[in-house]
Each structure stands twice: as C-alpha cells, then as structure tokens.
C-alpha positions in Angstrom: 89.4 98.2 100.0 89.2 94.5 100.2 88.0 92.9 103.4 91.2 91.6 105.6 91.0 88.5 107.6 92.6 89.4 110.8 92.4 86.0 112.0 95.3 84.5 109.7 98.7 83.7 111.3 101.3 86.6 110.5 104.9 87.4 110.7 106.4 90.7 111.6 109.8 91.5 110.2 111.7 95.0 110.9 115.1 95.9 110.5 117.1 96.5 113.8 119.0 99.6 112.4 119.0 102.1 109.8 121.9 100.6 107.7 119.9 97.3 107.6 123.3 95.3 107.7 123.5 91.9 108.8 125.6 91.3 111.7 125.1 95.1 112.7 121.6 94.4 114.2 120.4 92.7 111.3 116.7 91.8 110.9 114.0 91.2 113.7 111.3 88.5 113.2 108.2 87.6 115.5 105.3 85.1 114.7 102.1 85.8 115.7 98.7 83.6 115.9 96.6 86.2 114.1 97.3 89.4 112.0 95.4 91.4 114.6 97.6 90.4 117.4 100.6 91.3 115.1 99.0 94.9 114.1 98.7 95.5 117.9 102.1 94.4 118.9 103.6 96.4 116.1 101.7 99.5 116.7 101.8 99.7 120.6 105.1 98.1 121.7 107.9 100.8 121.8 110.4 98.4 123.6 112.3 97.8 120.2 113.2 100.1 117.5 111.4 99.0 114.3 112.5 100.3 111.1 111.2 99.4 107.9 108.3 97.1 109.6 106.1 94.9 107.5 103.6 92.2 108.3 103.4 88.8 106.1 100.4 86.9 105.7 99.6 84.1 103.4 97.0 86.7 102.1 99.4 89.4 101.4 101.9 91.9 103.0 101.5 95.0 104.7 103.9 97.9 105.4 103.8 100.1 108.4 101.5 102.6 107.0 99.0 100.1 106.1 98.9 98.2 109.6 98.6 101.9 111.2 95.5 102.6 109.3 94.2 99.2 110.0 94.8 99.7 113.8 93.1 103.1 113.5 90.1 102.3 111.9 86.8 101.6 113.4 86.7 98.0 112.3 89.7 97.3 114.3 88.5 98.4 117.9 87.4 94.8 119.0 90.7 93.4 118.0 92.6 96.2 120.0 90.6 95.5 123.0 91.4 91.6 122.7 95.0 92.0 121.8 96.2 95.5 122.7 97.5 97.5 125.7 94.8 99.0 127.7 94.9 101.3 130.4 93.9 100.1 133.9 91.4 101.5 136.3 94.7 103.2 138.1 96.1 104.7 135.1 98.7 101.9 134.6 99.2 100.4 131.3 98.4 96.7 131.1 98.4 94.2 128.1 94.6 92.5 127.6 94.1 89.2 129.0 95.3 87.3 125.9 98.6 89.1 126.0 101.4 87.4 127.9 103.2 90.7 128.8 102.5 93.6 131.0 103.8 97.2 130.6 104.0 99.8 133.4 103.8 103.6 132.7 106.6 104.8 130.6 106.9 101.6 128.7 108.6 99.8 131.2 107.9 95.9 131.6 106.3 95.3 134.9 
C-alpha cells in the first residue's frame, strides 16, 4: 500500500437517499482542511444518512471501505485522537479540541 498524505484537503460527497435523485435529497458535500479530519467525520458522525460516501483529494479518491480501513489502522490512531470523537472521563462523548461540535450520549448534539 502506498503512503497516504492525511494532511491534504479533502471533500466528502455522499448521496442523501438510496435513489440518488437530484431534488429528492440529492448529494451532500462537506469540505475539510485535512483528509484525516474528513475520515474521522465520515466514520464517526452518524447524524446524517450517508449512502455511497467517497472522499476526494488531489492525490486520489477513496470509497467508504477504504477510509474505514484507514480509520481502523494503527497508523491512524494519532489522527483519531486529534480529530475524532473521544469519550470523556464521565462517559459522555465529546469531540476532540480541534473539532467544533460536541455530541452527547446517543449521538445527540450537546
């Protein structure tokens, strides 16, 4: 496997419904400063149904299975700590310091 630069900007695209029809939910898009942040968001955030998600960078495109494998790899642990959702000492789930959102138990925004 070639080395992946997780510091490059990335775009996350997904279908908002199973039929993938414009006007009936259409396509979702979110831009991230780094591929690592995009991978954490796409893997951990379950507030929106994302069907057929893919991440695009100038270096390549990655499907859901690929970015899930990146996320679960030992090489990605530091990025998960930096950008991911972490359990707090009292059991609540909070976003790491670089993330702008926080989530309470059960996936509800706090």
